[in-house]
C-alpha angles and dihedrals in degrees: 000000000000101000126060115243122232089214119088092224130040125187120212131177109235128171106258093228092051091048091049092052092049093052088049092052091047088055095193097285098117098264113160118254113203117196112207099163144334092288099021114082121152124202111202116216097221115082118233117243113258093251089062099048122101124213123199121191122207115250112253 
């Protein structure tokens, strides 16, 4: 994920177990989750500032 996408949404295939562990580690405090591959997800320790966070709502 080195380059920034010009699209507003990107879709990546990530192993569900790996993704669940990343979400658990991020713990809802705004930490950055970086997807590098299906089994390579990095959770950065420093929280992102609120202006850099993205929020997605589920379609109803």
